[in-house]
N, C-alpha and C positions, 0 to 999 in steps of 0.2 A: 504494500500500500504506500502510495507516494505522499499523501498528506492526510491530516486528520479531517474527519467529517463530523457533522453534528449528529447527536444521538438524542433520543427521547426516552423518558421514563413515563410512568403514569401521571406524575405531577410536575415534572421538570423537563426543561430543555437543556441539554449540555451543548453549549456553543463553543467552537474552537476559540481559544484565547486570541484576542486581538489587541491592538495598540490601545484602544479606549478602555481596556480592562486594567491598565497599569495602576490606577488609584486603588482599586479593589485588591489587586495582588499585593501591593505595598501594605495596605491596611491589614490584610490577613497575616502576611509573613513577618510583619514587624510588631505585631501585638504580642507582648510577653505572655499573656494568659492563653491565647490561642496556640502559641508555639511552645508551651511548656513541655508538651509530649512529642515535639518534633525536633528537639535538640536545641531549642532556644530561638529567640527572635533574630532576624537578620538586620544587619546594619544597612544604611542607605546604599552603600557600594555593593554589598552582597545581594540586596534586593534587586538592584539595577541589573546586575549580572544574571541572576536567576531568571528575572523576567525576560530579558533579551534572549537568553538561551532557550527558554520555553517557547517564546514566540517564533524563533528561528526554526526550532526542531519540529514545529507543527507543519512545516512546509517541506519536509524532507522524508525520505524513506524512514519507516518507523524506527525510532530510537527513543523518542519521548513525545507523547501526545498529552496536551493540556487543554482542559475545557473549563469554561465558566459555567457555573450552575445558575440557571435562570428560572425563577418561579412564575414567570408570566408578567411580573411587575418590576422586579429588580434582580440584580445579580446577588446571590447569597453565599457563594463559595467558589472554590477551585478544586478540581480533581485531576488526577493524572495517572498515566501509565508510563513507566520508565523502564526501558530494556535493562534487564539484570546484567551486571558485569561479572557475576559469580556463577549463575545458573544458566546453562545453555537453553535457548528458545523459551525464556521465561521473562516475566515482567513484574516489576514492583508497582503496586497500586497504592494510592493514598488520596486523602481529601482533607480540606480545611474549610470550615463553614463559620459564617459570622455567628456570634454568640446568641443572638435572638432566635436562631433556628436550631439550636442544640436541643436534643431530646424530643425531636419531632419526626424521627424516622428518615430524615434527609440522607444521612450517610449510608444507612442500610439500603435504601432504594437506589441511590446513585452507584454505590459500589457493587450491588447485585447486577446492575445493568452494565457497568464497566467490566465486570467479570465475564458476562455473556459476550460482550464485544471483543474482549481479548481472545476468547476461545473461538467464537464464530467468525469474526472478521479478520483477526490477525493470525489465526492458526497457531497460537501459542501452546506449548506443551504444559506449562504451569504458570500460575500466578503466585507471587510471594509478597509478604509484608513483614513489618517489624513494629514492635511496640515495647515501651518500657514495662518492666514487671509490674510497676505500680499503676499502670494505666488500665484500670478495670473496665472502663467504658469501651475501649478498643477490644479488650479481651472478650467481652460479652458480644460485641458487634461481629467480630471475626468468627466466633463460634456459631452465631446465628446464621452466618453465610456458609457454614460447613467447612471452613478452613481448619486444617490441622495445626496444632501448636507444638513447637519444640523449644524448650527453654535452653538457652545457651548462656553459660557463665564464663567460659574460658576464651574470651575475645575482648578486643578493645571496645566493643559495643554490646555488652551483655543485655539480654532481653528475651522477649518472646518472638520467635521467628515463625511466621504463618505461611502455610502453603496449601494450594489446591491444584491437583493435577487435572489435565483434560479428561482422563478416564473417570476420576471421581465426579467431576462436574457433569459429564455425560450421564452417569448413573443417576445422579440427583435429578437432572432434567427428565430422564425417562420415568422415574418414579413420580415426579410432579405431573407428568402428562396422563398418568393413570388415575389421578384424583379427579 
C-alpha cells in the first residue's frame, strides 16, 4: 500500500493526518497527563519532528500510518500503526485521545478497527503493543481486544508486551460471525 487511507468505525472517522492537525498533535503529545503512559510529554522540537515524520510517512509505502480520530464535530485523538523494527511483518499500534473522551469506548472501537485494517488491508502477520505494568487501563483494553500479554522485566523498557497474530484474529472473526 502506497499511502494511508481513511477508515470508518461505527462512531468515528479516522482521517489521514494532515498539516491542519498539527495543533491537535502538539496538544496530545505535549500534555504530561496524556503522555504519562507513553514515556513522557514531548518537547517542542520532539513534537515538531514526530509530527513531520508522521505526516511524511503517511504518503509512502507502509512504514507508519497516522490518523486523526474525528467524531463528526471535532478531532478527538490520534492513532497509528508503526512497522515493528523487532518483529518481522508486524506493526505496533497505539492511540492518544483528549481527556474529555476517556472512558467512552473510543480507544476500544478505534483500535479494534485498526487491528482489522492491519490484518485485512496491510496483510500483517501480527500486531504488537507495549504498556507500563502500572497502566491498568491499557491492560484491560488490550485484553478486551484479545491481545496476549507477556511481561518483560529484563530490558531497558520493562512492561507488558501485547501481541495478536493473524491466525488468532482470524479465529476470533470466525467465531464472531457465528453469533
